[in-house]
Residue frames relative to the residue before (quaternion, step in Angstrom):
aa qw qx qy qz dx dy dz
M 1.0000 0.0000 0.0000 0.0000 0.00 0.00 0.00
N 0.6234 0.5578 -0.3414 0.4286 3.56 1.01 -0.81
D 0.6527 0.5097 -0.3140 0.4642 3.58 0.98 -0.84
G 0.6557 0.5169 -0.3104 0.4545 3.58 0.98 -0.79
L 0.6618 0.4924 -0.2971 0.4809 3.56 0.97 -0.85
R 0.6347 0.5183 -0.3294 0.4690 3.58 1.02 -0.78
R 0.6467 0.5122 -0.3189 0.4667 3.61 0.97 -0.84
L 0.6138 0.5504 -0.3351 0.4561 3.56 1.00 -0.83
N 0.7580 0.4079 -0.2155 0.4611 3.57 0.74 -1.05
E 0.7414 0.4155 -0.2327 0.4728 3.61 0.98 -0.74
H 0.7809 0.3195 -0.1698 0.5092 3.62 1.07 -0.57
V 0.7500 0.4270 -0.2306 0.4493 3.57 0.65 -1.14
V 0.6790 0.5019 -0.3058 0.4398 3.58 0.80 -0.97
P 0.6591 0.4859 -0.3436 0.4598 3.67 0.85 -0.73
L 0.6317 0.5164 -0.3425 0.4658 3.63 1.01 -0.68
E 0.6782 0.4770 -0.2877 0.4793 3.57 0.94 -0.89
E 0.5909 0.5655 -0.3527 0.4547 3.60 1.10 -0.70
E 0.6697 0.4958 -0.2910 0.4701 3.58 0.88 -0.93
H 0.6485 0.5303 -0.2964 0.4586 3.53 1.00 -0.92
M 0.6938 0.4729 -0.2763 0.4676 3.58 0.85 -0.96
Q 0.6273 0.5302 -0.3407 0.4575 3.59 1.04 -0.70
Q 0.6608 0.5075 -0.3090 0.4586 3.60 0.96 -0.85
L 0.7375 0.4320 -0.2360 0.4624 3.58 0.87 -0.93
Y 0.8625 0.1453 0.0050 0.4848 3.57 0.65 -1.13
K 0.3853 -0.7417 0.4672 0.2882 3.62 1.28 -0.10
V 0.5767 0.5187 -0.4042 0.4847 3.59 1.06 0.84
G 0.4922 -0.6625 0.4863 0.2870 3.53 -1.23 0.44
T 0.2895 -0.7357 0.5826 0.1885 3.52 -1.35 -0.06
A 0.0258 -0.7801 0.6250 0.0145 3.57 -1.26 0.33
V 0.4987 -0.5847 0.5226 0.3693 3.55 -1.29 0.26
N 0.0606 -0.8432 0.5340 -0.0140 3.58 -0.34 1.25
E 0.7943 0.0768 -0.0223 0.6022 3.56 1.08 -0.69
M 0.0340 0.7907 -0.6084 0.0600 3.56 -1.00 0.87
L 0.2089 -0.7646 0.5992 0.1129 3.54 -1.01 0.84
I 0.0131 -0.7704 0.6371 -0.0202 3.58 -0.81 1.03
V 0.1754 -0.7820 0.5932 0.0761 3.56 -0.66 1.15
N 0.2316 -0.7967 0.5473 0.1098 3.59 -0.53 1.15
R 0.7837 -0.0957 0.1034 0.6049 3.56 1.01 -0.79
A 0.3586 -0.7125 0.5599 0.2241 3.54 -0.99 0.85
T 0.3422 -0.7556 0.5216 0.1997 3.56 -0.73 1.04
R 0.7481 0.1932 -0.1380 0.6197 3.54 1.27 -0.42
P 0.3265 -0.7877 0.4895 0.1825 3.61 -0.07 1.25
G 0.7730 0.3569 -0.2672 0.4513 3.54 -1.10 0.75
R 0.6221 0.5727 -0.3402 0.4114 3.62 1.22 -0.05
I 0.6991 0.3940 -0.2630 0.5356 3.60 1.24 -0.14
T 0.0999 -0.7781 0.6192 0.0328 3.53 -0.98 0.94
M 0.1224 -0.7771 0.6148 0.0557 3.57 -0.87 0.98
I 0.1401 -0.7735 0.6147 0.0650 3.55 -0.90 0.96
I 0.1040 -0.7803 0.6155 0.0383 3.59 -0.69 1.10
V 0.1340 -0.7870 0.6012 0.0343 3.54 -0.72 1.15
K 0.2113 -0.8125 0.5361 0.0878 3.58 -0.56 1.14
E 0.6213 0.4556 -0.3965 0.4991 3.56 0.73 1.12
E 0.5714 -0.5948 0.4374 0.3584 3.55 -1.21 0.49
L 0.0717 -0.7896 0.6094 0.0078 3.55 -0.89 1.00
G 0.7432 0.4139 -0.2806 0.4446 3.54 -1.20 0.35
F 0.7726 -0.3546 0.2658 0.4547 3.53 -1.13 -0.72
């Protein structure tokens, strides 16, 4: 989890910051995050992993 959070803050946020500045002249930040530790009802959560670059 530490590696994922570090990647979010060191890689993803700077890219999104640049994107938002270019489009809207505003900044960005990680404001909300969902972390699922355990599913209380198995089979109700679906995760989709896309192994290609998406977006900007």
